[in-house]
MARRO-543527 format. One record per residue (C-alpha): residue number from 0; x, y, z. Coordinates in steps of 0.02 Angstrom, whole numbers, m for minus. Example, Ala and Ser with C-alpha at 12.3 -4.5 7.8 and 13.67 -1.06 7.14 Angstrom:
<sites>
@i=0	east=615	north=m225	up=390
@i=1	east=684	north=m53	up=357
</sites>
This chain:
<sites>
@i=0	east=533	north=m1737	up=1308
@i=1	east=711	north=m1794	up=1278
@i=2	east=842	north=m1657	up=1301
@i=3	east=933	north=m1708	up=1142
@i=4	east=787	north=m1651	up=1034
@i=5	east=766	north=m1479	up=1113
@i=6	east=851	north=m1334	up=1026
@i=7	east=974	north=m1233	up=1128
@i=8	east=991	north=m1043	up=1119
@i=9	east=1122	north=m1043	up=982
@i=10	east=1020	north=m1158	up=872
@i=11	east=863	north=m1056	up=905
@i=12	east=957	north=m898	up=855
@i=13	east=1017	north=m978	up=693
@i=14	east=845	north=m1041	up=643
@i=15	east=769	north=m873	up=691
@i=16	east=883	north=m790	up=565
@i=17	east=823	north=m910	up=430
@i=18	east=641	north=m877	up=476
@i=19	east=674	north=m690	up=467
@i=20	east=754	north=m707	up=296
@i=21	east=606	north=m810	up=232
@i=22	east=486	north=m683	up=306
@i=23	east=581	north=m542	up=217
@i=24	east=567	north=m630	up=49
@i=25	east=381	north=m665	up=68
@i=26	east=348	north=m489	up=134
@i=27	east=439	north=m415	up=m16
@i=28	east=332	north=m521	up=m131
@i=29	east=171	north=m469	up=m44
@i=30	east=222	north=m286	up=m51
@i=31	east=254	north=m299	up=m238
@i=32	east=86	north=m384	up=m265
@i=33	east=m11	north=m250	up=m170
@i=34	east=76	north=m108	up=m260
@i=35	east=30	north=m172	up=m433
@i=36	east=m159	north=m184	up=m430
@i=37	east=m188	north=m132	up=m610
@i=38	east=m73	north=m262	up=m690
@i=39	east=m159	north=m421	up=m753
@i=40	east=m120	north=m578	up=m655
@i=41	east=m33	north=m667	up=m799
@i=42	east=98	north=m528	up=m809
@i=43	east=108	north=m505	up=m621
@i=44	east=205	north=m663	up=m582
@i=45	east=371	north=m644	up=m670
@i=46	east=535	north=m731	up=m637
@i=47	east=578	north=m622	up=m488
@i=48	east=412	north=m653	up=m401
@i=49	east=424	north=m841	up=m428
@i=50	east=603	north=m837	up=m363
@i=51	east=552	north=m743	up=m206
@i=52	east=407	north=m861	up=m175
@i=53	east=517	north=m1015	up=m198
@i=54	east=655	north=m948	up=m85
@i=55	east=534	north=m895	up=51
@i=56	east=448	north=m1064	up=54
@i=57	east=615	north=m1156	up=48
@i=58	east=683	north=m1055	up=194
@i=59	east=527	north=m1083	up=299
@i=60	east=522	north=m1268	up=259
@i=61	east=704	north=m1280	up=311
@i=62	east=667	north=m1189	up=473
@i=63	east=520	north=m1304	up=512
@i=64	east=628	north=m1456	up=477
@i=65	east=763	north=m1382	up=589
@i=66	east=637	north=m1361	up=730
@i=67	east=590	north=m1543	up=708
@i=68	east=775	north=m1588	up=722
@i=69	east=791	north=m1659	up=547
@i=70	east=955	north=m1668	up=454
@i=71	east=874	north=m1590	up=300
@i=72	east=829	north=m1436	up=405
@i=73	east=1010	north=m1418	up=459
@i=74	east=1066	north=m1430	up=277
@i=75	east=943	north=m1298	up=215
@i=76	east=978	north=m1179	up=359
@i=77	east=1166	north=m1195	up=337
@i=78	east=1155	north=m1166	up=149
@i=79	east=1037	north=m1019	up=176
@i=80	east=1151	north=m934	up=300
@i=81	east=1303	north=m965	up=189
@i=82	east=1209	north=m886	up=43
@i=83	east=1162	north=m738	up=152
@i=84	east=1344	north=m717	up=204
@i=85	east=1390	north=m696	up=20
@i=86	east=1250	north=m570	up=m9
@i=87	east=1287	north=m467	up=147
@i=88	east=1475	north=m472	up=115
@i=89	east=1442	north=m390	up=m54
@i=90	east=1348	north=m253	up=38
@i=91	east=1490	north=m235	up=164
@i=92	east=1615	north=m215	up=22
@i=93	east=1508	north=m83	up=m63
@i=94	east=1484	north=10	up=102
@i=95	east=1670	north=4	up=139
@i=96	east=1709	north=81	up=m31
@i=97	east=1595	north=228	up=2
@i=98	east=1665	north=374	up=101
@i=99	east=1516	north=387	up=220
@i=100	east=1478	north=291	up=377
@i=101	east=1293	north=317	up=408
@i=102	east=1149	north=216	up=479
@i=103	east=1142	north=104	up=325
@i=104	east=1324	north=57	up=347
@i=105	east=1296	north=16	up=530
@i=106	east=1148	north=m95	up=487
@i=107	east=1245	north=m186	up=352
@i=108	east=1395	north=m218	up=464
@i=109	east=1289	north=m275	up=611
@i=110	east=1190	north=m389	up=495
@i=111	east=1352	north=m465	up=434
@i=112	east=1408	north=m501	up=611
@i=113	east=1240	north=m579	up=657
@i=114	east=1237	north=m691	up=502
@i=115	east=1416	north=m749	up=532
@i=116	east=1372	north=m790	up=713
@i=117	east=1214	north=m885	up=662
@i=118	east=1313	north=m983	up=532
@i=119	east=1451	north=m1029	up=655
@i=120	east=1324	north=m1082	up=787
@i=121	east=1266	north=m1221	up=671
@i=122	east=1438	north=m1302	up=682
@i=123	east=1450	north=m1325	up=870
@i=124	east=1487	north=m1502	up=926
@i=125	east=1318	north=m1527	up=1011
@i=126	east=1224	north=m1467	up=857
@i=127	east=1322	north=m1579	up=740
@i=128	east=1289	north=m1729	up=853
@i=129	east=1105	north=m1686	up=874
@i=130	east=1077	north=m1672	up=686
@i=131	east=1192	north=m1820	up=646
@i=132	east=1298	north=m1714	up=529
@i=133	east=1422	north=m1814	up=425
@i=134	east=1518	north=m1792	up=263
@i=135	east=1361	north=m1826	up=162
@i=136	east=1277	north=m1681	up=252
@i=137	east=1418	north=m1563	up=204
@i=138	east=1404	north=m1620	up=23
@i=139	east=1217	north=m1586	up=27
@i=140	east=1251	north=m1412	up=98
@i=141	east=1368	north=m1376	up=m47
@i=142	east=1239	north=m1437	up=m173
@i=143	east=1095	north=m1338	up=m95
@i=144	east=1208	north=m1185	up=m79
@i=145	east=1254	north=m1198	up=m264
@i=146	east=1069	north=m1204	up=m309
@i=147	east=1032	north=m1055	up=m197
@i=148	east=1178	north=m959	up=m271
@i=149	east=1115	north=m993	up=m447
@i=150	east=938	north=m942	up=m401
@i=151	east=994	north=m785	up=m310
@i=152	east=1111	north=m716	up=m441
@i=153	east=1033	north=m776	up=m604
</sites>
């Protein structure tokens, strides 16, 4: 196998974060479905459940494309991690405004550092060359990020 199409450790870490995020969304959806056994199926799938299902599938499809060294996978993974940076930074701000530093605060701060590192790893020179990242790719990241932002906060 050609060495250019093998993911290095930094890229593997970044895509692992995206897989974990997708797993979290799908696990949250499954947990909600198993907790509500008495609700009829037509009222069970609301907007939130459809949003979680869409985001989980999008994140996993982006991770699979990233493993296959496709530009679209890089775009989705970058937009996903950028979206997660915004979400976790909101949590960091709320934790910093509280007067307590407990286990939750430590988890939030360490999550923020890990997501920032995963995001920055996608912009190494070797990764950009491997995925043939150009200005069009950055524009696609902004578009996908805007869609993710709208889906997450609306």
